[in-house]
C-alpha positions, 0 to 999 in steps of 0.5 A, a space after each residue: 541954304 547957301 553959304 558964302 564962298 570965297 572969290 578966285 583971288 582968295 582961292 588962289 592964295 590958299 592954293 599957293 600957301 598950301 603948296 608952299 607949306 607942303 614944300 616946307 614939310 618936304 625940306 624939313 623932313 628931308 634935311 633935319 626932322 629925323 635928327 630932332 629929339 622926339 619932343 621937338 618932332 612932336 612940336 614941329 608936327 603940331 605946328 605944321 598941322 595947325 598951320 594947315 587949318 589956319 591956311 584953309 580958314 578952319 577954326 578948331 574948337 576943342 571939346 571934352 577933356 584934353 588928352 594931355 591929362 593922361 601923362 605917360 600912358 599909351 594912348 590911341 585915338 579912334 575917330 570917325 573919318 570925314 576928310 584928309 584934314 582929320 589927321 591935322 585936326 587931331 594932330 594940331 591938338 596932340 601930334 599923332 602917328 596914324 595907321 594907314 593903308 599901305 597904298 598911300 605910301 605909293 602916292 607921289 610926294 604925299 606918300 613920301 611925306 607920310 612915311 617920313 613923318 612916321 605914318 604906320 602903314 598896314 598891308 590890307 591884303 595880308 590877313 596876318 599883318 597884326 603881329 608886325 603892326 602890334 610891334 610897331 605900335 609898341 615901339 611908338 608907345 615906348 617913345 611916348 607918341 600917340 597912335 591914331 586910327 579911323 576904324 570905319 575904314 572909309 569916309 562919310 560926309 559926317 551925317 552917319 557912322 559906319 560899322 567899326 572894324 574891330 581888327 584895327 583895335 588889336 594893337 591897342 588891346 595887345 599893348 594895353 593902351 587907353 583908347 580915346 574916342 574922338 568925334 569930328 564934325 565940320 560945320 559952317 559958321 551957322 552950325 550946319 553940317 559942312 558937306 563939302 568937307 567929305 572926302 567921299 566917293 571918287 573925288 580926288 585930292 585936288 577936287 577936295 582941296 578946291 571944295 575946301 578952298 571955296 568955303 569962306 570959313 569952316 569950324 571943326 569940332 574936335 570932341 574927346 570922349 572918356 578914355 577906355 582902358 583895354 586891360 581885360 577887354 577883347 577887341 570887339 568889346 573895345 570896338 562897341 564901347 568906342 562906337 557907342 561913345 563916338 555916336 553919343 558925342 555926335 548925336 548919331 545912331 550907332 551902326 547896325 551890328 547885323 550889317 557887319 559884312 563880311 565878317 571882320 578878319 583877324 587882321 587887316 584894314 578896311 
């Protein structure tokens, strides 16, 4: 099925507005963000995330119990992963500090923005990075912030789930957090899957942005599942529960556990 596309003028305007929005983030983070209160930082982050969706004509539809219903609790969001937009789709609802691979910190401009905004970087090559990440996540929870992660470790176009990496749930177990499954799905207005949103393969950020800018309108469904209390559970138990709930929310099969290769290390990220 062919879906309506934007013209060159609309694409130019969207590119221009996104670049200006990134420049705004640079100025805010460089000159005042860290001096704001925690509450004010969250408000700015939430506003900036929602603005990204607005510029790109992405309509957010929230389903399930809002995460604000758990005040004062240590909260970790675990979501399927489709696009770089995922972070903003979730943070527009509740500002969230995501765990990401340390390589992102080396990206020009974007890496600096992510670091200043509070991204938690994990070193994939170090098998014993768990203790450091646990301490960082503990500090984030103590400040009342949420932590987010993408346990698949890579992206899909949204038509399947990949096996979840249980090592990424160690900080949630160690800190007694509540893990909230989040299911993301990007659709065309007619309800069909919007495959151009998939940030997959060797596609670059610019190519991905170009594909998104061509879409006349996109709907992102953000579905929140029932929270999972980690007390008394091993990280693999948490992994299976989150995996099953996200699969159910998306009406997709759970990944075949027998295909979890290589064995999940004690620490690290995919």
